[in-house]
C-alpha positions in Angstrom: 10.3 -7.5 9.5 7.9 -5.1 7.7 7.8 -5.3 3.8 8.8 -1.5 2.6 6.4 0.0 -0.1 6.4 2.4 -2.9 3.2 4.4 -1.8 2.5 4.8 -6.0 2.0 1.2 -5.9 -0.1 1.1 -2.3 -3.1 -0.3 -4.3 -1.2 -3.6 -4.9 -1.2 -4.2 -1.3 -4.2 -3.2 -0.1 -6.7 -5.3 1.0 -9.7 -3.2 1.9 -10.6 0.4 1.1 -13.0 2.3 3.7 -15.2 5.1 2.4 -16.2 7.6 5.4 -18.5 10.0 4.6 -19.8 12.4 7.1 -18.7 10.0 9.1 -20.6 7.1 7.5 -17.9 4.0 6.6 -18.8 1.8 4.0 -15.8 -0.9 3.6 -14.9 -2.2 -0.1 -12.6 -5.6 -0.3 -9.9 -6.2 -3.0 -12.1 -7.7 -6.0 -15.6 -6.4 -6.1 -16.1 -4.0 -8.5 -16.1 -0.8 -6.5 -12.5 -1.3 -4.9 -11.2 -1.9 -8.7 -13.2 1.1 -9.7 -11.4 3.7 -6.4 -7.8 2.2 -6.9 -8.4 2.8 -10.9 -9.5 6.6 -9.8 -6.6 6.7 -7.3 -3.7 5.6 -8.9 -5.1 7.6 -12.3 -5.2 10.6 -9.7 -1.4 10.1 -8.7 -0.3 9.0 -12.4 2.9 11.5 -13.0 2.1 13.3 -9.6 5.2 14.1 -6.8 5.8 12.9 -3.7 7.0 15.7 -1.9 8.2 16.6 2.0 5.3 17.2 4.0 4.7 19.2 6.7 1.7 17.9 8.3 1.7 15.9 11.1 -1.4 14.2 12.5 -2.4 13.6 15.7 -5.2 11.3 16.4 -7.5 12.8 18.8 -8.1 15.6 15.5 -8.0 13.5 12.6 -11.2 11.1 14.7 -12.9 14.2 15.2 -12.5 15.1 11.3 -13.4 12.5 9.9 -16.7 12.9 11.2 -17.6 15.4 8.0 -16.5 15.4 4.9 -15.5 12.5 2.3 -12.4 9.8 3.8 -10.7 7.3 1.8 -8.5 4.7 4.4 -6.3 2.0 2.5 -5.9 -0.7 4.9 -3.6 -3.0 4.3 -4.1 -6.2 7.2 -0.7 -5.9 8.1 2.4 -3.3 9.1 3.8 -2.1 5.5 6.4 0.9 5.4 7.2 3.9 2.6 10.0 6.0 3.5 11.1 4.2 6.6 7.6 5.2 7.9 5.1 2.6 9.6 1.4 2.2 8.6 -1.5 -0.8 8.4 -3.8 1.8 6.5 -3.5 5.2 4.4 -6.3 8.0 5.0 -7.0 10.9 3.0 -9.1 13.5 2.9 -10.7 13.6 -0.5 -11.3 17.3 -1.4 -13.9 17.9 -4.5 -11.1 20.3 -5.8 -7.5 19.7 -4.6 -4.0 19.8 -6.3 -2.3 17.5 -3.5 -3.3 15.8 -0.4 -1.7 15.0 3.0 -1.8 11.0 3.6 -2.2 10.0 7.0 -1.2 6.7 8.7 -2.3 4.8 10.7 -0.6 2.2 13.2 -2.3 -0.1 15.7 0.4 1.4 19.0 0.0 5.1 17.9 -3.9 5.5 15.4 -3.2 8.2 13.0 -0.5 9.9 15.1 3.1 10.5 13.3 4.1 11.9 10.1 2.5 12.6 7.1 3.5 11.6 3.0 2.2 14.5 1.1 1.7 14.5 -2.7 1.4 17.0 -5.5 -0.5 16.6 -8.3 1.5 18.6 -11.1 -1.6 20.0 -12.5 -4.2 17.2 -11.8 -7.0 17.5 -9.5 -8.8 15.3 -7.6 -12.1 16.0 -8.7 -12.3 12.7 -10.4 -11.3 10.6 -7.5 -13.6 12.7 -5.0 -16.6 12.4 -8.0 -15.4 8.1 -8.0 -15.9 7.7 -4.0 -19.2 10.0 -3.6 -20.9 8.1 -6.3 -20.6 5.0 -5.8 -23.6 4.3 -3.7 
């Protein structure tokens, strides 16, 4: 049975976080300083944000190609969870230095990054503090 969660609480279920900068990935396990810092900034960014209907649909091949440039963050759950009836084992975000919202791309073992996305409007906040956190980890 797949556990249904609220996306606002996804950091409570993550087992690790992958930060991908220009194709190079670094993994931070639950409990590490980096994991805690990423989750704290993520939660701060989502405080007061609004989940919205997503118009985006991810295509695995395109997403994998796009992950070779820019800054990406992927929450890995180690098992299949679900939010709003949509299953995932990992959730991926293309972090931008100055965004007001973003798609959350679902990954499943069966389909990779193919499928519907989630979307968050940050209700006047930006992604800048989260982006800075990710790019200043090393």
